[in-house]
N, C-alpha and C positions, 0 to 999 in steps of 0.2 A: 155081396160087393163083389166077389174072388172072379167072379165075369169078367168086369172090368179090364183086371188085372190081367188076365191075359188073353182083351182084346189087345190093350196098349203092346204087351209083347211079342202080338201076330207082328203087327204096325209096324213094330221097329225091324225085324227078322226081315220083314217084307219091304224096308227102306233100307238096309242093307243088303236086299240082294240085288235090289234095282239099282245101289252102286254099282256092286261090282255087275253084274248086266253092260252097265254101259264104260262100265271100263273092259270088259270084254269085248265090244263094239270097236272102241275105239284102237284098242290090242287090231283088233281085224283090219280097221284101215291102213296100221304101221304095212302090217304083210304084204309080200309081195308072192307070186301063186304065177308059177307058168305054163303056159299050155305048149303042147309043138305039136307040128305036126310035117310031115316028113322027109320022116330018120333026121328030124334036128333044122332040118333046110329054113321051117320058117317058126320064132317062136314069139308070142303073145304075152304079156305080162298084164296082171292084173292084181286088184288092190282086195281082201277080204269081202271089198265095201263093192265089191267086179263093180268097178272102174281102170279101168283098160289106163294103162301108163308105161308102154312099154309095144311097138312091135317091130322084130329083125327079122330078114330076109334075107338069106346067104347070096351071092351076087349070081354062083351058076344057079340059082332054079330060073331065074328071069329072063322069059322066054318072047320078047317082042307077039310066035306067032303063035302063043301057049299061055295069054295069059288070062286066058280059064282054069286052067288049073292054077297059077297061083292066086285065084279069088278060089277057091276050091282051097287050096294050102291057106290058107289068112281066116278062112270060118272056119276051120277042123280045130287050127290050134287055139283061135277064140273058143270055141265051143269045150274043146279042153280042157282050156282054164278055166272059161267061167265052171264048167263042172267042176272040177279041182275046188273051188274058193265058194261052192253051195258046201259041201260036204265037208271041207276046212269052216265053217258057219254054222254048220248042224253039229259035227265034235264038240265047239268050241260054246255053243250056245245050250245042247242038249242036258249039259251040267245041269241049267239054272234049274230044266221044267223036269227035270227026274224029277218022280216019285210026286210032283204034287195032282196028277189028273186033273189035267187041266183038259180042255175039249178040243176038241182039232181045230187048228186059227185063231185061237186064243192070243198066242205070241210075234 
């Protein structure tokens, strides 16, 4: 019968871990991550859930004759913010999968 006790214990541990993971996911959603381009001319703010919450564009970068440059800066700032959000997610959630030897793509 000892095997059953171990199984129950393992299930309890998994439930605790799931709860902590859910809390960490929720915290990620509260975090604000900034991406910038053009030396801070364009700033994009995303949450840890990769939701864009703010776009700031400095007036001096707005040139009606060069909309393409502005679009490129917004794109670059957005990609910068999303990359930083990915890094934050990896470091935050990675603590839960360390040492579990889960197959790739499991989480």
